[in-house]
C-alpha positions as CSV (number, residue, x, y, z in Angstrom):
1,M,27.6,-51.6,25.2
2,A,28.7,-48.2,26.6
3,A,26.0,-46.4,24.2
4,L,23.1,-48.9,24.9
5,G,23.7,-49.8,28.6
6,S,24.1,-52.8,30.5
7,Y,20.9,-54.3,29.9
8,A,21.1,-53.9,25.8
9,T,19.3,-56.8,23.9
10,E,21.0,-58.7,21.0
11,E,18.7,-57.0,18.3
12,S,19.7,-53.4,19.6
13,I,23.4,-54.1,19.8
14,R,23.2,-55.6,16.2
15,E,21.2,-52.4,15.0
16,L,23.8,-50.1,16.5
17,E,26.7,-52.1,15.0
18,K,24.9,-51.7,11.6
19,Q,24.6,-48.0,12.2
20,M,28.0,-47.3,13.2
21,G,29.5,-49.5,10.3
22,L,30.8,-52.1,12.7
23,D,29.5,-55.0,10.7
24,K,31.7,-54.4,7.9
25,P,35.3,-55.8,7.1
26,I,38.1,-54.3,9.3
27,L,39.9,-52.7,6.1
28,V,36.5,-51.2,5.2
29,Q,36.2,-49.6,8.5
30,Y,39.5,-48.5,8.5
31,G,39.6,-46.9,5.4
32,K,36.2,-45.1,6.1
33,F,37.9,-44.0,9.3
34,L,41.0,-42.6,7.6
35,K,38.8,-40.8,4.8
36,D,36.8,-39.2,7.7
37,L,39.7,-38.1,9.5
38,C,41.1,-36.5,6.6
39,Q,37.9,-34.4,6.4
40,G,38.0,-33.5,10.0
41,D,35.1,-35.9,10.9
42,L,35.9,-37.9,14.2
43,G,32.6,-39.4,14.5
44,K,29.9,-39.1,17.3
45,S,30.3,-39.4,20.9
46,L,28.7,-42.8,22.2
47,I,27.3,-41.2,25.2
48,T,26.1,-37.6,24.1
49,R,25.6,-38.6,20.3
50,R,26.9,-35.2,19.8
51,P,30.0,-34.7,17.0
52,I,33.3,-35.1,18.8
53,S,34.8,-32.4,16.4
54,S,32.4,-29.8,18.2
55,E,33.3,-30.9,21.5
56,I,36.9,-31.0,21.0
57,A,36.8,-27.2,19.4
58,R,34.9,-26.4,22.7
59,A,37.5,-27.9,25.2
60,L,40.8,-27.3,23.0
61,P,41.1,-23.5,24.0
62,Y,41.4,-24.3,27.5
63,T,43.9,-26.9,27.2
64,L,46.0,-24.7,24.9
65,D,45.7,-21.7,27.3
66,L,47.0,-23.9,30.0
67,A,50.0,-25.4,28.2
68,I,51.0,-22.1,26.7
69,G,50.5,-20.2,29.8
70,G,52.5,-22.7,31.8
71,M,55.1,-22.5,29.2
72,I,55.5,-18.9,29.3
73,I,56.0,-18.8,33.0
74,G,58.4,-21.4,32.8
75,I,60.5,-19.5,30.1
76,L,60.2,-16.2,31.9
77,F,61.4,-17.4,35.2
78,G,63.4,-20.5,34.1
79,I,65.9,-18.8,31.7
80,P,66.9,-16.0,34.1
81,T,67.2,-18.2,37.1
82,G,69.6,-20.7,35.1
83,I,71.6,-18.0,33.9
84,I,72.1,-16.6,37.5
85,T,72.9,-19.9,39.1
86,A,75.5,-20.5,36.4
87,L,77.0,-17.1,36.9
88,R,77.1,-17.4,40.7
89,R,78.0,-21.2,40.7
90,N,78.8,-22.3,44.2
91,R,77.6,-19.3,45.9
92,P,74.3,-18.7,47.7
93,P,72.1,-17.8,44.6
94,D,73.5,-21.1,43.1
95,Y,72.5,-23.1,46.3
96,I,69.1,-21.6,46.5
97,G,68.3,-21.9,42.9
98,R,69.5,-25.7,43.0
99,I,67.4,-26.4,46.0
100,L,64.2,-24.7,44.6
101,S,64.7,-26.4,41.1
102,L,65.0,-29.7,42.9
103,V,62.0,-29.2,45.0
104,G,59.9,-28.2,41.7
105,I,60.9,-31.2,39.9
106,S,60.0,-33.6,42.7
107,M,56.8,-32.0,43.9
108,P,54.0,-34.0,42.3
109,E,51.8,-31.9,40.0
110,F,48.5,-32.6,41.8
111,Y,50.0,-31.8,45.3
112,L,51.3,-28.6,44.0
113,G,48.0,-27.6,42.4
114,I,46.2,-28.4,45.7
115,L,48.7,-26.4,47.5
116,L,48.2,-23.2,45.5
117,M,44.8,-23.6,45.5
118,Y,44.5,-23.5,49.3
119,I,46.9,-20.8,49.6
120,L,46.0,-18.3,46.8
121,A,42.1,-19.3,46.4
122,I,40.8,-20.4,50.0
123,K,43.2,-18.6,52.6
124,L,43.9,-15.5,50.3
125,P,41.0,-15.7,48.1
126,L,42.7,-14.1,45.2
127,F,41.8,-16.4,42.6
128,P,38.9,-18.7,41.7
129,V,39.1,-22.5,42.8
130,L,37.4,-24.0,39.8
131,G,36.4,-23.3,36.4
132,G,37.8,-22.1,33.1
133,G,36.1,-18.7,32.8
134,D,34.5,-17.1,29.9
135,L,36.6,-17.5,26.8
136,S,35.1,-14.5,25.1
137,I,36.0,-12.3,28.2
138,L,39.9,-11.8,28.4
139,S,40.0,-10.7,31.9
140,S,37.9,-14.0,33.0
141,R,39.8,-16.1,30.9
142,L,43.4,-15.0,32.4
143,Y,41.8,-14.8,35.9
144,H,40.7,-18.3,35.9
145,L,43.9,-19.5,34.0
146,F,46.5,-18.0,36.6
147,L,46.5,-20.8,39.4
148,P,46.5,-24.0,36.9
149,A,49.2,-22.2,34.7
150,L,51.3,-21.4,37.7
151,T,51.2,-25.0,38.8
152,L,52.6,-26.3,35.4
153,G,54.8,-23.1,35.1
154,I,56.5,-23.9,38.4
155,I,57.5,-27.2,37.5
156,M,58.7,-26.0,34.0
157,T,60.9,-23.5,35.6
158,A,62.5,-26.0,37.7
159,F,63.5,-28.0,34.5
160,I,64.3,-25.0,32.3
161,S,66.5,-23.6,35.0
162,R,68.6,-26.8,35.6
163,M,69.0,-27.1,31.7
164,V,70.2,-23.5,31.3
165,R,72.6,-23.9,34.2
166,S,74.1,-26.8,32.7
167,S,74.4,-25.7,29.2
168,M,75.5,-22.3,30.4
169,L,78.4,-23.9,32.6
170,N,79.6,-25.9,29.6
171,V,79.6,-23.1,27.3
172,L,81.5,-20.7,29.8
173,R,84.5,-23.1,29.6
174,E,84.7,-23.0,25.6
175,D,87.5,-20.9,24.1
176,Y,85.5,-18.6,22.1
177,V,84.1,-17.3,25.5
178,R,87.7,-16.9,26.7
179,T,88.7,-15.0,23.6
180,A,85.6,-12.6,23.8
181,R,86.5,-11.8,27.4
182,A,90.3,-11.5,26.3
183,K,89.2,-9.1,23.5
184,G,87.8,-6.8,26.5
185,L,84.3,-7.3,25.3
186,H,81.5,-6.3,28.1
187,E,80.6,-9.2,30.2
188,R,76.8,-8.7,29.4
189,V,77.8,-9.0,25.7
190,V,79.9,-12.2,26.3
191,I,77.0,-13.7,28.4
192,Y,74.0,-13.0,26.2
193,K,75.5,-12.6,22.7
194,H,78.0,-15.7,22.8
195,A,77.2,-17.7,25.7
196,L,73.5,-17.7,26.1
197,R,72.7,-18.1,22.4
198,N,74.7,-21.6,22.2
199,A,73.3,-22.7,25.6
200,L,69.7,-22.3,24.2
201,I,69.8,-25.1,21.9
202,P,69.7,-27.8,24.4
203,T,67.3,-25.7,26.4
204,V,64.9,-25.4,23.3
205,T,65.1,-29.1,23.0
206,V,63.8,-29.5,26.6
207,I,60.9,-26.9,26.1
208,G,59.8,-28.7,23.1
209,I,59.7,-32.0,24.9
210,Y,57.8,-30.5,27.9
211,M,55.4,-28.8,25.8
212,S,54.2,-32.2,24.7
213,I,54.2,-33.4,28.3
214,L,52.3,-30.4,29.3
215,M,49.6,-31.2,26.9
216,G,49.2,-34.8,28.4
217,G,50.1,-33.4,32.0
218,S,47.0,-31.0,31.6
219,V,44.9,-33.8,32.4
220,L,45.4,-33.9,36.3
221,T,45.7,-30.2,36.2
222,E,42.2,-29.6,34.5
223,I,40.8,-32.2,36.9
224,I,41.9,-30.4,39.9
225,F,40.8,-27.1,38.8
226,S,37.8,-28.4,37.0
227,R,38.9,-26.8,33.8
228,P,36.8,-28.0,30.9
229,G,39.6,-28.9,28.6
230,L,40.7,-31.9,26.7
231,G,42.4,-33.6,29.7
232,K,38.9,-33.5,31.5
233,M,37.2,-34.6,28.5
234,M,39.6,-37.8,28.2
235,V,39.1,-38.8,31.9
236,F,35.4,-38.6,31.3
237,A,35.6,-40.5,28.4
238,V,37.5,-43.4,30.2
239,K,34.9,-43.3,32.8
240,D,32.1,-43.6,30.5
241,R,33.6,-46.0,28.3
242,D,33.2,-43.5,25.3
243,Y,36.0,-45.2,23.2
244,I,35.3,-42.7,20.2
245,A,35.8,-39.6,22.4
246,L,39.1,-41.1,23.8
247,Q,40.3,-42.0,20.5
248,S,39.8,-38.6,19.0
249,V,41.4,-36.7,22.2
250,I,44.7,-39.1,21.7
251,I,44.7,-38.2,18.1
252,I,44.5,-34.3,19.0
253,F,47.2,-34.8,21.7
254,S,49.7,-36.8,19.0
255,A,48.9,-34.1,16.4
256,F,50.2,-31.4,18.9
257,V,53.3,-33.4,19.9
258,F,54.2,-33.5,16.3
259,L,53.5,-29.9,15.8
260,F,55.9,-29.1,18.9
261,N,58.6,-31.1,17.7
262,L,58.4,-29.6,14.4
263,I,58.5,-26.0,15.8
264,T,61.6,-27.1,17.9
265,D,63.4,-28.0,14.9
266,L,62.6,-24.9,13.1
267,L,63.9,-22.9,16.0
268,Y,67.3,-24.4,16.0
269,S,68.0,-22.6,12.7
270,L,67.0,-19.5,14.1
271,I,69.2,-19.8,17.1
272,D,72.2,-21.1,15.2
273,P,72.5,-20.1,11.8
274,R,74.8,-22.9,11.1
275,I,72.0,-25.3,11.5
276,E,70.3,-25.7,7.9
277,Y,67.7,-28.3,6.7
278,H,67.8,-29.6,3.3
């Protein structure tokens, strides 16, 4: 009905079902779906009648840029903030960091995006309000990416800083840290070589989980900043009842969740060589 409209006749509906193979047994349909999926064929959009794979290939770079950009900002600011607040526990830097992280976690993503857009794109016209830029031009790509990536990056910074602070406080109480200090090692060596390395394991877990959330969370951000990514594509698929496009976007999101979890597991062995996979 979505492809034919509200006034489709019975004949046109049956003809479309035949073209799409919907008149065949469900197991036959499912087998064909799996076969096409393994070949990278996700079908055609019910609305545009264009191959879904080509539309995803066009939209995916915008979503990946957004997720990776938000992750980079979160790591660059979240880990140092967590270390500083842990080392300055119950001091002004700790209080400020904890308050800011609480605000970052509590603030809705859409509100933060609109606030940044109002300040940095309207009041101070430093960045574009809408669009994703030209992917073939790096400067245009980064210029249009900054505000939406900053929106996700601020939220991720809050999560990472709180996790790093909590992990660092636990590690700093361990006996091997006291032993390293008793040996007269420089405080920087104690913090970065002994404490931080062990504190990063739960932090990497949070980053891996949140990367999956970022892929899904890009929906609101892409709508706010009108980025032509997978999130916006999914919203329009729901609006137009384009179930094939919606199904395909969900499959891509699920594949990236699996990929991020796999990368997270592999990073464990790099951070801590005692962790081995057999």
